[in-house]
C-alpha positions as CSV (number, residue, x, y, z in Angstrom):
1,M,92.8,76.3,123.7
2,P,93.7,79.5,121.6
3,Q,97.2,78.9,122.4
4,A,97.1,75.8,121.1
5,T,95.7,76.5,117.7
6,A,97.5,79.7,117.4
7,P,100.7,78.4,115.5
8,A,98.3,76.7,112.6
9,G,96.3,80.2,112.4
10,S,96.0,84.0,111.9
11,N,99.3,84.3,113.8
12,A,101.7,81.8,112.1
13,R,100.9,83.3,109.0
14,R,101.0,86.8,110.1
15,A,104.5,86.1,111.9
16,T,105.8,84.3,108.4
17,T,104.9,87.1,106.2
18,A,106.5,89.6,108.7
19,S,109.5,87.8,108.8
20,F,109.8,87.4,105.0
21,I,108.9,91.2,104.5
22,G,111.4,92.5,107.1
23,T,114.2,90.3,105.9
24,A,113.3,91.2,102.5
25,V,113.4,94.9,103.5
26,E,116.8,94.1,105.4
27,W,118.6,92.0,102.3
28,Y,117.4,95.0,99.8
29,D,119.5,97.2,101.9
30,F,122.5,94.8,102.3
31,Y,122.1,93.9,98.2
32,I,122.0,97.7,97.1
33,Y,125.3,98.5,99.2
34,G,126.9,95.3,97.2
35,T,125.7,96.7,94.2
36,A,127.0,100.1,94.3
37,T,130.1,98.7,96.2
38,A,131.1,97.0,92.9
39,L,129.7,100.0,90.4
40,V,130.6,103.2,92.3
41,F,132.1,103.3,95.6
42,G,136.0,103.0,94.5
43,K,135.5,106.1,92.4
44,L,133.4,108.2,94.9
45,F,134.8,107.2,98.2
46,F,138.4,106.3,97.2
47,P,139.4,108.4,94.1
48,T,143.0,108.9,95.0
49,A,143.6,104.6,94.5
50,D,144.2,103.2,91.0
51,S,141.0,101.5,89.6
52,A,142.3,97.7,90.9
53,A,143.0,99.2,94.6
54,G,140.0,101.4,94.7
55,T,137.6,98.3,94.1
56,L,139.9,96.4,96.7
57,A,139.5,99.4,99.2
58,A,135.7,99.4,97.9
59,F,135.2,95.6,98.7
60,A,136.8,96.0,102.2
61,T,134.2,98.6,103.4
62,F,131.6,96.0,102.0
63,W,133.2,93.4,104.3
64,V,133.3,95.5,107.2
65,G,129.4,95.0,107.6
66,F,130.0,91.3,108.0
67,L,133.1,92.0,110.7
68,A,129.7,93.9,112.5
69,R,127.6,90.9,112.3
70,P,128.6,88.8,115.0
71,L,128.0,91.7,117.2
72,G,124.3,92.2,116.3
73,G,124.0,88.5,116.8
74,L,125.4,88.6,120.5
75,V,123.8,91.9,121.3
76,F,120.2,91.2,119.6
77,G,120.6,87.2,120.2
78,H,120.9,87.9,124.3
79,I,118.2,90.0,124.1
80,G,116.1,87.7,122.0
81,D,116.7,84.8,124.6
82,R,115.8,86.7,127.3
83,V,113.4,89.1,126.7
84,G,111.7,88.1,123.4
85,R,111.8,87.7,119.5
86,K,109.2,90.5,118.3
87,N,111.0,93.8,119.8
88,V,114.5,93.0,118.7
89,L,112.7,92.6,115.0
90,V,111.3,96.1,115.4
91,A,114.8,97.5,116.6
92,T,116.8,95.7,113.7
93,L,114.6,96.9,110.9
94,V,114.8,100.3,112.3
95,L,118.3,100.4,112.8
96,M,119.4,99.0,109.0
97,G,116.7,101.4,107.3
98,T,118.3,104.4,109.4
99,A,122.0,103.8,108.4
100,T,121.0,102.9,104.9
101,T,119.5,106.2,104.4
102,L,122.1,108.0,105.9
103,I,124.8,106.4,103.4
104,G,122.1,107.8,100.5
105,L,122.9,111.4,102.0
106,L,126.4,111.2,102.6
107,P,129.0,113.8,100.7
108,T,131.7,111.8,98.9
109,Y,135.2,112.2,99.1
110,A,135.3,115.1,96.6
111,T,133.3,117.0,99.2
112,I,134.6,115.9,102.8
113,G,137.9,114.5,101.9
114,V,139.0,111.3,103.8
115,T,135.9,111.7,106.3
116,A,133.6,110.3,103.5
117,P,135.1,107.1,103.7
118,I,135.5,106.9,107.2
119,L,131.7,107.4,107.5
120,L,131.1,105.3,104.9
121,V,132.5,102.3,107.2
122,L,130.7,103.7,110.2
123,L,127.4,103.6,108.6
124,R,128.3,100.3,107.0
125,A,129.3,98.8,110.5
126,V,125.6,99.8,111.7
127,Q,124.1,98.0,108.7
128,G,125.9,94.8,109.7
129,I,125.0,95.1,113.6
130,A,121.4,95.3,112.5
131,V,121.1,92.5,110.2
132,G,123.3,90.3,112.4
133,G,120.4,90.5,114.7
134,E,118.2,90.4,112.1
135,W,118.1,87.0,110.6
136,G,118.1,85.0,113.5
137,G,114.8,86.4,114.8
138,A,113.1,86.3,111.5
139,V,114.0,82.8,111.4
140,L,112.5,81.8,114.7
141,M,109.6,84.2,114.8
142,A,108.5,82.1,111.5
143,T,109.8,78.8,112.8
144,E,108.6,78.8,116.5
145,N,104.7,80.4,115.7
146,T,104.5,77.2,113.1
147,E,103.2,73.7,113.6
148,R,106.5,71.5,113.6
149,G,105.4,69.7,110.2
150,R,105.5,72.6,108.5
151,R,108.6,74.9,110.2
152,G,110.8,73.6,107.4
153,L,108.6,75.7,104.7
154,A,108.0,78.7,106.9
155,G,111.9,78.7,107.2
156,M,111.7,78.8,103.5
157,W,109.9,82.0,103.4
158,V,112.5,83.9,106.0
159,Q,115.3,82.6,102.7
160,Q,112.7,84.3,100.4
161,G,113.8,87.5,101.8
162,S,117.2,87.1,100.1
163,P,115.9,86.7,96.5
164,A,113.2,89.2,97.4
165,G,115.6,91.7,98.0
166,S,117.5,91.3,95.6
167,I,114.5,91.7,93.0
168,L,114.1,94.6,94.4
169,A,117.7,96.0,94.5
170,S,117.7,95.3,90.9
171,L,114.7,96.7,90.0
172,V,115.5,99.8,91.8
173,F,119.3,100.0,90.4
174,I,118.1,99.4,86.5
175,A,115.9,102.1,87.0
176,V,118.7,104.6,88.0
177,G,120.9,102.6,85.8
178,H,119.4,104.0,82.4
179,L,120.6,107.6,83.5
180,P,123.5,109.2,82.0
181,D,127.1,108.3,83.7
182,D,127.3,111.6,85.0
183,A,123.8,111.7,86.8
184,F,124.0,108.2,87.7
185,M,127.3,108.8,89.8
186,S,126.5,111.9,90.9
187,W,122.9,111.2,92.6
188,G,121.5,108.6,90.7
189,W,123.4,105.7,92.8
190,R,121.8,107.1,96.2
191,V,118.0,106.7,95.4
192,P,118.0,103.3,96.2
193,F,119.5,103.8,99.6
194,L,116.8,106.7,100.6
195,L,114.1,104.5,99.2
196,S,115.1,102.2,102.0
197,A,112.7,105.1,104.5
198,L,110.0,104.2,102.8
199,L,110.2,100.3,103.0
200,V,111.1,100.5,106.6
201,V,107.7,102.1,107.4
202,I,106.1,99.3,105.3
203,G,108.2,96.6,107.7
204,L,107.3,97.7,110.4
205,V,103.6,98.1,110.4
206,I,103.4,94.6,109.4
207,R,106.1,93.8,112.3
208,L,104.5,95.4,114.6
209,R,100.9,93.4,114.5
210,V,102.9,90.3,115.2
211,T,102.6,88.9,118.8
212,E,105.9,86.9,120.7
213,S,107.0,83.8,119.4
214,T,104.4,81.0,121.2
215,E,106.9,78.5,121.5
216,F,109.7,81.1,123.1
217,E,106.6,81.9,125.6
218,K,105.9,78.2,126.5
219,A,109.6,78.1,127.3
220,R,109.8,81.0,129.4
221,R,106.9,79.8,131.6
222,R,108.5,76.3,132.2
223,E,111.5,76.7,134.6
224,D,113.7,74.0,133.0
225,T,113.7,75.8,129.6
226,A,113.8,79.2,130.8
227,A,116.7,81.5,129.4
228,P,120.2,81.6,131.4
229,R,121.2,85.1,132.4
230,I,124.1,85.0,129.7
231,P,122.7,82.9,126.8
232,V,125.9,82.8,124.8
233,V,127.7,81.3,128.2
234,E,125.4,78.5,128.0
235,L,125.6,78.2,124.1
236,F,129.4,77.6,124.4
237,R,129.2,75.4,127.5
238,T,126.7,73.0,125.9
239,S,127.1,73.4,122.2
240,R,130.2,74.7,120.9
241,V,130.5,72.0,118.4
242,L,126.9,73.0,117.2
243,V,128.2,76.8,116.8
244,L,131.2,75.5,114.5
245,L,129.3,73.1,112.4
246,G,126.4,75.9,112.0
247,V,129.2,78.2,110.6
248,G,130.3,75.5,108.0
249,A,127.0,74.8,107.2
250,S,126.3,78.6,106.3
251,A,129.4,79.0,104.2
252,M,127.9,78.8,100.8
253,G,124.4,79.9,101.7
254,I,125.9,83.0,102.5
255,S,128.7,83.4,100.0
256,A,127.0,82.6,97.0
257,A,125.0,85.8,96.6
258,Y,128.4,88.3,96.8
259,F,130.0,85.9,94.8
260,T,127.0,86.5,92.0
261,N,125.5,90.0,92.8
262,T,129.1,91.5,94.0
263,F,132.0,89.9,92.6
264,V,130.6,88.7,89.1
265,L,128.9,92.1,88.8
266,S,132.5,93.9,89.3
267,W,134.3,91.3,87.3
268,A,132.0,91.2,84.8
269,T,131.7,95.2,84.3
270,T,135.8,95.7,84.4
271,D,137.6,93.0,83.5
272,L,135.3,91.5,80.9
273,G,133.8,94.9,79.6
274,V,130.2,93.4,80.0
275,H,127.8,96.7,80.0
276,R,126.5,97.7,83.2
277,Q,122.7,97.4,82.8
278,T,123.4,94.2,81.0
279,M,124.8,92.2,84.3
280,L,122.2,94.2,86.2
281,D,119.3,92.7,83.9
282,I,120.8,89.2,84.1
283,L,120.5,89.7,87.8
284,L,117.4,90.7,88.4
285,V,116.3,87.5,86.3
286,L,118.6,85.4,88.3
287,A,116.8,86.6,91.3
288,V,113.4,85.8,90.0
289,A,114.4,82.2,89.0
290,Q,115.4,81.8,92.9
291,F,112.1,83.2,94.3
292,L,110.4,81.0,92.3
293,W,112.2,78.2,92.8
294,Q,112.9,78.3,96.4
295,P,109.5,77.2,97.2
296,L,109.6,74.2,95.1
297,A,112.8,72.9,96.6
298,A,110.9,73.4,99.9
299,L,108.1,70.9,99.0
300,L,110.5,68.7,97.4
301,A,112.5,68.3,100.7
302,Q,109.5,66.8,102.2
303,R,109.4,64.0,99.9
304,V,112.9,63.2,99.7
305,G,114.3,64.6,103.1
306,T,115.9,67.8,103.9
307,V,119.5,66.6,104.4
308,R,119.2,64.4,101.1
309,L,118.2,67.4,99.2
310,M,120.6,69.7,100.8
311,A,123.7,67.6,100.4
312,G,122.5,66.6,96.6
313,A,122.2,70.0,95.8
314,L,125.7,71.4,97.0
315,V,127.4,68.1,95.4
316,A,125.4,69.5,92.0
317,N,126.9,72.7,92.6
318,I,130.0,71.6,92.8
319,A,129.6,69.6,89.3
320,V,128.8,73.0,87.7
321,A,131.1,75.6,89.1
322,V,133.9,74.7,86.1
323,P,130.9,75.6,83.3
324,M,129.7,78.2,85.1
325,F,133.1,80.3,85.5
326,L,133.8,79.3,81.8
327,L,130.5,80.5,80.5
328,I,130.8,83.8,82.5
329,A,134.4,84.0,81.1
330,T,133.0,84.2,77.2
331,R,131.7,87.8,77.7
332,D,128.5,86.8,76.2
333,S,125.6,88.0,77.9
334,T,123.3,84.7,77.5
335,L,126.2,82.7,78.2
336,I,127.0,84.3,81.3
337,G,123.1,84.3,82.3
338,V,123.4,80.3,81.5
339,G,126.0,79.9,83.6
340,L,125.5,81.5,86.8
341,A,121.7,80.2,86.3
342,L,123.5,76.9,86.7
343,G,124.9,78.2,90.3
344,V,121.6,79.7,91.4
345,V,119.6,76.9,90.8
346,T,121.7,73.9,92.2
347,G,122.8,77.0,95.2
348,S,119.2,78.1,96.0
349,T,118.0,74.5,96.5
350,Y,120.3,74.3,99.6
351,Y,119.7,77.7,100.8
352,A,116.2,77.3,100.9
353,L,116.2,74.8,103.2
354,L,119.1,76.3,105.3
355,A,116.9,78.2,107.9
356,G,114.5,75.5,109.1
357,F,117.6,72.9,109.4
358,L,120.1,75.5,111.0
359,A,117.6,76.9,113.7
360,Q,116.3,73.2,114.9
361,A,120.0,72.6,115.7
362,F,119.7,74.7,118.8
363,P,118.0,73.8,122.0
364,V,115.0,76.9,122.3
365,K,116.7,78.1,125.6
366,V,119.8,79.4,123.4
367,R,118.2,78.9,120.1
368,Y,118.8,83.1,118.9
369,T,121.9,83.3,120.2
370,G,123.0,79.9,118.8
371,V,121.4,80.1,115.4
372,S,122.5,84.3,115.2
373,L,125.9,83.9,116.1
374,A,126.9,81.0,113.8
375,Y,125.3,82.4,110.7
376,Q,126.9,85.8,111.8
377,L,130.4,84.2,112.3
378,C,130.4,82.7,109.0
379,S,129.3,85.8,107.5
380,T,132.1,87.8,109.1
381,V,135.0,85.0,108.4
382,I,133.7,83.4,105.1
383,G,130.6,85.0,103.7
384,G,131.6,89.0,103.6
385,S,135.0,88.2,103.0
386,T,134.3,86.6,99.3
387,P,134.3,89.4,97.1
388,L,137.1,90.6,98.8
389,V,139.3,87.3,98.4
390,A,137.8,86.3,95.1
391,Q,139.0,90.0,93.7
392,W,142.4,89.6,95.1
393,L,142.8,86.0,94.0
394,L,142.3,87.0,90.4
395,D,144.4,90.0,90.9
396,L,146.9,87.8,91.2
397,G,147.3,86.2,88.0
398,G,146.2,82.9,86.6
399,G,142.7,84.0,85.0
400,H,139.7,83.1,86.8
401,W,140.8,79.3,87.8
402,P,142.3,80.6,91.4
403,V,138.5,81.7,92.4
404,V,137.2,78.9,90.8
405,G,139.0,76.5,93.5
406,Y,137.8,79.0,96.3
407,Y,134.1,78.5,95.2
408,V,134.6,75.0,95.1
409,T,136.8,74.9,98.6
410,L,133.5,76.8,100.3
411,L,131.1,73.9,98.4
412,L,132.9,71.0,100.2
413,L,133.1,72.9,103.8
414,T,129.6,73.4,103.6
415,T,128.6,69.9,102.4
416,V,130.7,68.2,105.2
417,C,129.3,70.5,107.6
418,V,125.7,70.4,106.9
419,L,126.1,66.4,107.2
420,A,127.9,66.8,110.3
421,L,125.8,68.9,111.9
422,A,122.5,66.6,111.0
423,R,124.4,64.0,112.7
424,Q,125.0,65.8,115.9
425,R,121.0,66.7,115.7
426,A,119.9,63.2,115.2
427,R,121.8,62.3,118.1
428,R,120.4,64.9,120.5
429,E,117.0,63.7,119.3
430,E,118.1,60.3,120.0
431,A,119.0,60.8,123.3
432,P,116.7,60.7,126.6
433,A,114.3,63.5,125.8
434,P,115.2,66.8,127.6
435,A,112.2,69.3,128.0
436,D,113.6,71.5,125.3
437,R,114.0,68.9,122.7
438,E,112.2,69.9,119.2
439,T,111.6,68.3,116.1
440,D,110.3,70.0,113.1
441,G,108.7,66.8,111.3
442,L,111.5,66.9,108.9
443,P,114.0,64.2,108.2
444,T,117.6,65.1,109.8
445,V,119.8,62.1,108.0
446,A,117.4,61.0,105.1
């Protein structure tokens, strides 16, 4: 039957490709905001504050996007579980691209006064709502259209959207970063945001060609796995523990990029005196390294076990945390690159496997809502606040050591929750088989 072979055929490839490209576009939009936050927003939208206060205010607007992400996860998760995954992903891509393009057209404080930061916050909130519905849907479109033994690999390609978006964001900012400071601050920073409009069109053309998730269609036809009327109510009735553990298991996967691309970029270019262009070049090289390494990590997981590799990578990340910050503090560009590479290689090993691992932790009938809510609640409470909290700890005094402690604490939380979520999933799979029980062919506690 065609439906039986489709997941292993052309629709599976199209779904994975569409998930990767669409997610890359959305993360590009998110990353350029983070880069602009570190480099220009404090000066252009909060010029009446001193340097430190302006930076904190800019990071606060950055966090607004994360505060809005659970709302996007709830709204689009509900639609995705009730109606389907495909149309939601088209809507989130359009919403994100529109908000990002409008940021590129936004007048600054010097032109319209306090209205400028207000509009910036509102558009940032729209970005958060869009990406809140995007990630979970992209993960499910990729994994649910793929045969079970390859779902971990399909989920990895969704995670590739993050470094791909970072690479593209870094390339564009490096290009405009060569402008004289006056030109960069007046119009150069806008170019990456305006480019989003073109990228969204490309992403839409690809996503519109993908058919609905095959697993979702099968579940919808079966009465026992059909989506409940209000998925979030069913989710909290049956899977509260999974949501909480999913939040913790996602902590470092979300926080790591904003430690590197936002906080460290700001810290290095202000307090440490590293040139802006040097840091952007380093971040580009790291994003390329992450993009190349993550597929290898996914293949390695098929040999040694998903959870075993995730936990091992997190422990290794803890071990390199102190050397990483010491190397960054040297102000030497080569040593900064080496220090950040230690964190990126260990962290991206875990991050490459997070999407497939998290998706298969939830029953199919509430999976979109469950995955989205766990990931986006983590974004709000932990991930989005990372640059703000790290900058606040740095401003308290004591050098970078309080920031190191915060970094290690997040790693410990992530490790504990990954292991606990794997145990919960194993118990569910060992229970008498319900109709919606799923396996992905990957070890859960190995």
